[in-house]
Backbone as JSON, one array per atom type, in Angstrom:
{
  "sequence": "XXXXXXXXXXXXXXXXXXXXXXXXXXXXXXXXXXXXXXXXXXXXXXXXXXXXXXXXXXXXXXXXXXXXXXXXXXXXXXXXXXXXXXXXXXXXXXXXXXXXXXXXXXXXXXXXXXXXXXXXXXXXXXXXXXXXXXXXXXXXXXXXXXXXXXXXXXXXXXXXXXXXXXXXXXXXXXXXXXXXX",
  "N": [[0.97, -18.21, 2.32], [-1.54, -19.55, 1.56], [-3.14, -17.07, 1.59], [-2.27, -15.72, -0.7], [-3.08, -17.87, -2.56], [-5.99, -18.0, -2.49], [-6.8, -15.5, -2.82], [-5.98, -14.56, -5.67], [-7.37, -16.48, -6.88], [-10.0, -15.59, -5.93], [-9.64, -12.88, -7.19], [-9.78, -14.04, -9.88], [-12.32, -15.1, -10.37], [-13.76, -12.79, -10.08], [-13.3, -11.35, -12.0], [-10.8, -10.34, -12.88], [-7.98, -9.81, -14.99], [-5.45, -9.85, -14.51], [-2.93, -9.83, -12.16], [0.14, -8.53, -9.57], [2.6, -9.25, -8.36], [4.76, -8.59, -5.31], [7.99, -8.04, -4.27], [8.52, -6.78, -1.9], [9.1, -6.34, 1.77], [6.43, -6.58, 4.25], [5.35, -3.85, 6.01], [4.53, -2.46, 2.96], [6.41, 0.0, 0.98], [6.44, 3.14, -1.14], [7.57, 2.04, -4.25], [9.35, 4.47, -5.24], [10.55, 5.72, -3.28], [12.91, 6.02, -0.48], [14.29, 3.51, 1.73], [13.42, 0.83, 1.19], [12.72, -2.55, 1.75], [13.47, -6.02, 0.82], [11.92, -9.21, 0.53], [13.54, -12.57, 0.86], [14.59, -14.1, -2.13], [13.61, -16.67, -2.54], [11.56, -16.65, -0.75], [10.18, -14.86, -2.68], [9.68, -16.43, -4.65], [8.2, -18.7, -3.68], [5.56, -17.21, -3.31], [5.05, -16.42, -5.68], [4.57, -18.93, -6.96], [2.54, -20.16, -5.49], [0.66, -18.07, -6.47], [0.06, -18.85, -9.16], [-0.2, -21.79, -9.12], [-2.74, -21.25, -8.31], [-4.2, -20.05, -9.93], [-6.38, -19.7, -13.13], [-6.36, -18.72, -15.79], [-5.21, -16.55, -15.88], [-2.87, -13.8, -15.82], [0.38, -13.34, -14.43], [2.16, -10.92, -12.81], [5.39, -10.4, -11.97], [6.98, -8.06, -9.58], [9.76, -6.49, -8.92], [11.44, -4.47, -6.46], [14.2, -4.23, -5.75], [16.21, -3.34, -7.3], [17.01, -0.78, -6.32], [17.66, -1.63, -4.05], [19.57, -3.72, -3.68], [21.02, -3.76, -6.28], [21.59, -3.9, -9.61], [22.27, -6.41, -10.68], [21.64, -8.44, -9.18], [19.13, -7.58, -9.02], [18.15, -8.56, -11.62], [18.83, -11.32, -11.7], [17.33, -11.98, -9.75], [14.6, -11.69, -10.92], [14.87, -13.42, -13.12], [14.67, -15.84, -11.63], [12.47, -15.3, -10.41], [10.65, -15.89, -12.9], [11.33, -18.15, -14.18], [11.47, -20.31, -12.01], [9.23, -19.2, -10.17], [7.22, -18.76, -12.1], [6.23, -16.57, -13.19], [4.53, -14.5, -15.4], [5.41, -11.97, -16.71], [7.48, -9.1, -15.58], [7.87, -6.46, -13.82], [9.94, -3.81, -13.44], [11.12, -2.0, -11.03], [11.23, 1.68, -9.99], [13.62, 2.02, -11.87], [16.41, 3.86, -13.13], [18.1, 4.31, -15.82], [17.92, 3.88, -19.12], [19.72, 1.84, -19.92], [19.64, -0.02, -17.83], [17.16, -1.07, -18.11], [17.45, -2.34, -20.46], [19.51, -4.36, -19.79], [17.92, -5.88, -18.24], [15.85, -6.7, -20.24], [17.38, -8.05, -22.21], [18.35, -10.23, -20.54], [16.15, -11.75, -19.86], [14.92, -12.44, -22.87], [12.13, -12.85, -23.98], [10.17, -12.43, -22.04], [7.69, -10.41, -21.12], [8.37, -6.74, -20.12], [7.49, -4.42, -17.62], [7.49, -0.63, -17.33], [7.45, 1.78, -15.04], [6.02, 4.49, -14.98], [5.74, 7.14, -13.08], [5.29, 10.33, -12.31], [7.55, 12.46, -10.59], [9.06, 10.63, -9.63], [11.63, 8.25, -9.37], [12.23, 7.29, -11.55], [12.91, 8.45, -14.93], [11.09, 10.27, -17.29], [10.41, 8.66, -19.73], [10.02, 8.48, -23.41], [7.78, 6.39, -25.39], [8.83, 5.22, -27.51], [11.31, 5.33, -26.77], [11.26, 3.54, -24.71], [10.53, 1.07, -25.83], [12.81, 0.64, -27.35], [14.55, -0.43, -26.01], [13.56, -2.95, -25.03], [10.82, -2.82, -23.23], [7.56, -3.15, -23.0], [5.43, -2.9, -21.7], [3.79, 0.22, -20.53], [3.3, 1.9, -17.84], [1.06, 4.35, -16.19], [0.73, 5.42, -13.27], [-0.69, 7.46, -11.75], [-0.99, 9.78, -13.26], [-3.46, 10.92, -14.32], [-4.78, 11.06, -11.85], [-3.49, 13.29, -10.17], [-3.37, 15.31, -12.12], [-6.1, 15.5, -11.95], [-6.43, 16.27, -8.81], [-5.08, 18.64, -9.1], [-6.67, 20.18, -10.78], [-9.16, 20.41, -9.0], [-8.13, 21.74, -6.95], [-7.74, 24.01, -8.05], [-10.19, 24.71, -8.62], [-11.5, 24.87, -6.28], [-9.92, 26.76, -4.9], [-10.77, 29.32, -6.5], [-13.64, 29.36, -5.82], [-13.36, 29.93, -3.36], [-12.06, 32.61, -3.31], [-14.05, 33.77, -4.94], [-16.63, 33.36, -4.25], [-18.27, 32.06, -4.99], [-19.02, 29.49, -8.0], [-19.33, 30.02, -10.17], [-17.13, 31.12, -11.83], [-15.52, 29.28, -12.27], [-16.83, 27.31, -13.7], [-16.08, 27.11, -16.22], [-13.71, 25.6, -16.5], [-14.87, 23.24, -16.18], [-16.07, 19.95, -16.7], [-18.67, 19.54, -19.22], [-22.39, 19.02, -18.27], [-23.16, 17.22, -20.2], [-20.87, 16.11, -21.1], [-20.43, 14.71, -19.02], [-22.24, 12.74, -18.65]],
  "CA": [[0.6, -18.66, 0.77], [-2.94, -19.61, 1.13], [-4.0, -16.26, 1.27], [-2.17, -15.78, -2.02], [-4.15, -18.82, -3.47], [-7.57, -17.7, -2.41], [-6.87, -14.16, -3.35], [-5.8, -14.97, -6.74], [-9.0, -17.36, -7.09], [-11.23, -14.66, -5.88], [-9.81, -12.26, -7.96], [-9.83, -14.5, -11.08], [-13.59, -15.35, -10.41], [-14.22, -11.59, -10.3], [-12.98, -11.22, -13.45], [-9.37, -9.85, -13.28], [-7.26, -10.72, -15.75], [-4.04, -10.16, -14.27], [-1.95, -9.39, -10.61], [1.22, -8.24, -10.16], [3.16, -9.84, -6.85], [5.69, -7.64, -5.2], [8.96, -8.58, -3.27], [8.88, -6.14, -0.74], [8.56, -7.06, 2.9], [5.34, -5.86, 5.0], [4.41, -2.94, 5.44], [5.52, -1.92, 1.91], [6.75, 1.25, 0.41], [6.36, 3.69, -2.26], [8.68, 1.94, -4.95], [10.29, 5.77, -5.33], [10.75, 6.24, -1.94], [14.1, 5.29, 0.34], [14.51, 2.63, 2.99], [12.51, -0.2, 0.9], [13.5, -3.89, 1.97], [12.96, -6.91, -0.16], [12.19, -10.5, 0.79], [14.67, -13.27, 0.16], [14.56, -14.4, -3.85], [13.14, -17.87, -2.39], [10.14, -16.07, -0.5], [9.12, -14.65, -3.2], [9.45, -17.47, -5.94], [6.77, -19.24, -3.29], [4.6, -16.43, -3.58], [4.54, -16.63, -7.45], [4.42, -20.36, -7.22], [1.25, -20.17, -4.94], [-0.1, -17.64, -7.45], [0.56, -19.62, -10.48], [-1.13, -22.57, -8.71], [-4.72, -20.95, -8.16], [-4.81, -19.56, -11.42], [-6.8, -20.89, -14.35], [-5.98, -18.23, -17.18], [-4.83, -15.03, -15.5], [-1.64, -13.35, -15.86], [0.97, -13.32, -12.85], [3.55, -10.05, -13.18], [6.58, -10.21, -10.62], [7.54, -6.69, -9.48], [10.91, -5.94, -7.88], [12.15, -3.11, -5.82], [15.51, -4.81, -5.62], [17.43, -2.46, -7.98], [17.33, 0.12, -5.34], [17.95, -2.08, -2.42], [20.7, -4.93, -3.87], [21.59, -3.29, -7.22], [21.21, -4.42, -10.88], [22.97, -7.71, -10.92], [20.82, -8.86, -8.1], [17.33, -7.6, -9.4], [18.0, -9.0, -12.78], [18.63, -12.58, -11.14], [15.6, -12.13, -8.83], [13.53, -11.51, -12.09], [15.02, -14.49, -13.73], [14.06, -16.99, -10.91], [10.43, -15.31, -10.9], [10.12, -16.25, -14.02], [11.9, -19.83, -14.24], [11.03, -20.84, -10.71], [8.2, -18.61, -9.63], [6.36, -18.86, -12.93], [5.7, -15.04, -13.44], [4.28, -14.05, -16.88], [6.05, -10.73, -16.84], [8.47, -8.3, -14.98], [7.71, -4.99, -13.14], [11.01, -3.56, -12.5], [10.57, -0.54, -10.07], [12.48, 2.68, -9.89], [14.62, 1.99, -12.93], [16.85, 5.13, -13.62], [18.4, 4.38, -16.84], [17.82, 2.82, -20.25], [20.65, 0.57, -19.7], [18.99, -1.06, -16.78], [15.97, -1.77, -18.85], [18.08, -3.09, -21.55], [19.9, -5.6, -19.3], [16.59, -6.98, -17.56], [15.22, -7.25, -21.27], [18.4, -9.15, -22.68], [18.45, -11.41, -19.75], [14.73, -12.29, -20.02], [14.35, -11.52, -23.78], [10.87, -13.62, -24.28], [9.04, -11.75, -21.14], [7.08, -8.91, -21.2], [8.65, -5.92, -19.05], [6.77, -3.05, -17.59], [8.27, 0.48, -17.17], [6.35, 2.55, -14.13], [6.29, 6.09, -15.2], [5.13, 7.78, -12.03], [5.94, 11.74, -12.21], [8.25, 12.78, -9.47], [9.56, 9.49, -9.0], [12.87, 7.94, -9.5], [12.41, 6.78, -13.39], [12.67, 9.51, -15.81], [9.65, 9.88, -17.98], [10.94, 8.51, -21.45], [9.06, 8.64, -24.66], [7.45, 5.31, -25.67], [9.39, 4.79, -28.28], [12.9, 5.19, -26.06], [11.12, 2.37, -23.89], [10.29, -0.01, -27.16], [14.06, 0.22, -27.99], [15.32, -1.07, -24.89], [12.91, -3.88, -24.59], [10.24, -2.49, -22.61], [6.57, -3.53, -23.96], [4.2, -2.01, -21.32], [4.12, 1.47, -19.68], [2.37, 2.07, -16.57], [1.55, 5.65, -15.32], [-0.55, 4.94, -12.42], [-1.09, 8.59, -11.04], [-0.91, 10.77, -13.82], [-4.57, 11.33, -14.37], [-5.21, 11.26, -10.51], [-2.77, 14.19, -10.14], [-4.21, 16.21, -12.42], [-7.55, 15.6, -11.18], [-6.12, 17.15, -7.91], [-4.38, 19.99, -9.24], [-7.9, 21.14, -11.17], [-9.94, 20.47, -8.21], [-7.56, 22.55, -6.03], [-7.57, 25.23, -8.81], [-11.55, 25.41, -8.6], [-11.8, 25.48, -4.68], [-9.38, 28.01, -4.56], [-11.65, 29.85, -7.14], [-14.48, 29.43, -5.31], [-12.83, 30.63, -2.18], [-11.92, 33.66, -3.84], [-15.18, 34.49, -5.45], [-17.67, 33.43, -3.14], [-19.23, 30.94, -6.13], [-18.41, 28.33, -8.79], [-19.66, 30.84, -11.65], [-15.98, 31.67, -12.57], [-14.34, 28.33, -12.24], [-17.6, 26.71, -14.41], [-15.64, 27.16, -17.64], [-12.82, 24.52, -16.33], [-15.21, 21.8, -15.91], [-17.11, 19.1, -18.09], [-20.54, 20.08, -19.02], [-23.22, 18.08, -17.88], [-23.52, 16.36, -21.49], [-19.95, 15.24, -20.91], [-20.01, 13.75, -17.88], [-23.25, 11.62, -18.38]],
  "C": [[-0.68, -19.02, 0.32], [-3.66, -18.37, 0.83], [-3.66, -15.77, -0.1], [-3.26, -16.68, -2.9], [-5.3, -18.64, -3.65], [-7.5, -16.17, -2.75], [-6.75, -14.06, -4.94], [-7.4, -15.64, -7.74], [-9.94, -16.34, -7.19], [-11.12, -13.53, -6.88], [-10.3, -12.55, -9.58], [-11.29, -14.48, -10.94], [-14.38, -14.19, -10.59], [-14.07, -10.78, -11.23], [-11.92, -10.47, -13.83], [-8.84, -10.63, -14.27], [-5.67, -10.53, -15.24], [-3.77, -9.73, -12.84], [-0.75, -9.08, -11.04], [1.49, -8.59, -8.52], [4.09, -9.13, -6.76], [6.69, -8.37, -4.19], [9.37, -7.74, -2.3], [8.37, -6.58, 0.4], [7.01, -5.94, 3.26], [5.7, -5.01, 5.7], [5.58, -2.38, 4.08], [5.88, -0.39, 1.81], [6.44, 1.64, -0.57], [7.79, 2.93, -3.07], [10.08, 2.95, -4.88], [10.96, 6.23, -4.14], [12.39, 5.51, -1.13], [13.58, 4.14, 1.12], [13.46, 1.69, 2.53], [13.38, -1.42, 1.67], [12.67, -4.74, 1.19], [12.91, -8.25, 0.51], [12.89, -11.17, 0.24], [13.97, -13.8, -1.01], [13.46, -15.67, -3.3], [11.8, -17.15, -1.55], [9.22, -15.82, -1.78], [9.1, -15.49, -4.53], [8.53, -18.18, -5.37], [5.61, -18.52, -3.39], [4.17, -16.53, -5.08], [3.75, -18.03, -7.48], [2.6, -20.7, -6.69], [0.08, -19.35, -5.78], [-0.35, -18.27, -8.38], [-0.18, -21.03, -10.23], [-2.72, -22.52, -8.83], [-4.96, -20.5, -9.41], [-5.31, -20.28, -12.32], [-5.98, -20.35, -15.53], [-5.48, -16.76, -16.77], [-3.15, -14.86, -15.21], [-1.08, -12.64, -14.87], [2.14, -12.09, -13.22], [4.05, -10.15, -11.7], [7.07, -8.7, -10.72], [8.8, -7.04, -8.51], [11.11, -4.72, -7.82], [13.82, -3.26, -5.25], [16.61, -4.25, -6.14], [17.61, -1.74, -6.77], [17.63, -0.11, -4.08], [19.53, -3.07, -2.63], [21.45, -4.39, -5.24], [21.21, -4.06, -8.5], [21.21, -5.88, -11.05], [21.71, -8.85, -10.13], [19.4, -8.81, -8.54], [17.34, -8.26, -10.81], [17.96, -10.82, -12.34], [17.64, -13.03, -10.57], [14.56, -12.62, -10.11], [13.91, -12.91, -12.85], [14.34, -15.72, -12.94], [12.81, -16.93, -10.97], [9.86, -15.91, -11.55], [10.26, -17.59, -14.2], [11.49, -20.46, -13.09], [9.74, -20.81, -10.31], [6.88, -18.98, -10.74], [5.77, -17.58, -13.29], [5.63, -15.23, -15.02], [5.34, -12.93, -17.54], [6.88, -10.23, -15.62], [8.02, -6.69, -15.01], [8.74, -4.57, -12.53], [11.02, -2.28, -12.13], [11.79, 0.16, -10.22], [13.67, 2.46, -10.51], [14.79, 3.17, -13.15], [17.4, 5.44, -15.04], [17.81, 3.49, -17.84], [18.62, 1.7, -20.16], [20.06, -0.51, -18.74], [17.74, -1.55, -17.64], [16.55, -2.74, -20.12], [18.77, -4.65, -21.16], [18.8, -6.28, -18.48], [15.79, -7.63, -19.28], [16.31, -8.42, -22.2], [18.74, -10.35, -21.8], [17.09, -12.22, -19.84], [14.26, -12.17, -21.48], [12.77, -11.84, -24.27], [9.82, -13.07, -22.92], [8.83, -10.56, -21.16], [7.73, -8.29, -20.14], [7.7, -4.9, -19.14], [7.72, -1.92, -17.1], [7.13, 1.42, -16.2], [6.94, 3.76, -14.52], [5.65, 6.83, -14.3], [5.9, 9.42, -11.94], [6.32, 12.09, -10.67], [8.84, 11.67, -8.87], [11.35, 9.44, -9.45], [13.16, 7.27, -10.83], [12.16, 7.98, -14.0], [11.58, 9.31, -16.44], [10.14, 10.0, -19.41], [9.74, 8.44, -21.91], [8.66, 7.02, -24.74], [8.25, 4.52, -26.5], [11.17, 4.46, -27.77], [12.65, 3.43, -25.44], [11.47, 1.19, -24.72], [11.57, -0.45, -27.26], [15.16, -0.5, -26.71], [14.71, -2.15, -24.13], [11.65, -3.89, -23.81], [8.75, -2.43, -23.45], [5.27, -2.91, -23.45], [5.1, -0.84, -20.17], [2.86, 1.21, -18.77], [2.29, 3.74, -16.04], [0.18, 5.82, -14.65], [-1.0, 6.48, -11.72], [-1.2, 9.69, -11.74], [-2.13, 11.33, -13.76], [-5.14, 11.84, -12.81], [-4.51, 12.82, -10.0], [-3.05, 15.3, -10.82], [-5.57, 16.71, -12.21], [-7.46, 16.72, -9.8], [-5.9, 18.32, -7.77], [-5.84, 20.9, -9.81], [-8.62, 21.14, -10.07], [-9.26, 21.86, -7.02], [-7.8, 24.13, -6.24], [-9.37, 25.46, -8.48], [-11.76, 25.76, -7.46], [-11.37, 26.61, -4.33], [-10.24, 29.47, -5.16], [-13.02, 30.33, -6.62], [-14.63, 30.24, -4.17], [-12.58, 32.2, -2.18], [-12.99, 34.45, -4.14], [-16.42, 34.26, -4.56], [-18.79, 32.5, -4.2], [-18.19, 30.13, -6.96], [-18.47, 28.92, -9.79], [-18.29, 30.9, -12.65], [-14.94, 30.48, -12.77], [-15.48, 27.33, -13.42], [-16.8, 26.17, -15.85], [-14.21, 25.76, -17.34], [-13.29, 23.13, -15.84], [-15.78, 20.88, -17.19], [-18.0, 19.4, -18.0], [-20.95, 18.64, -18.59], [-23.07, 16.68, -18.74], [-22.29, 15.4, -21.54], [-19.71, 14.55, -20.09], [-21.05, 12.61, -17.93], [-23.0, 10.94, -19.97]]
}
């Protein structure tokens, strides 16, 4: 708990405006992978209370991975406790698979901002922003979209260099110096 308080203070002092706290056990797994484990609700509430005690103006987001582990009703109940008892300002429900699940979260906590994580190749379908807004989602995260595109582009560039013995033929796929600086 002390580490949480210190981390929140340090991050806020460094200029961070928000953090999200997860309810997975250590070592955590990707939220879209199997075999996740979550801590008891009480432990996560204690984590959030430590974070809210330490902050001045920082937004504290509570992330739950309980949907895939314990089911929808438990995940919603956890999030309600994270807000009411832990002091979380917003909710990050991970690995949601239907719009109806988001509706249940948003109806259970109508005044609490809700985040959708739209990572490619994950459990959550890649819905449109208006579809998410219609079920109460107010924030959307695209955590790896640009990275995955950059990785694909880098792979194509190096394939071209390997095939041609030069970068001349892949130069057209790159930002020009004037775009970079």
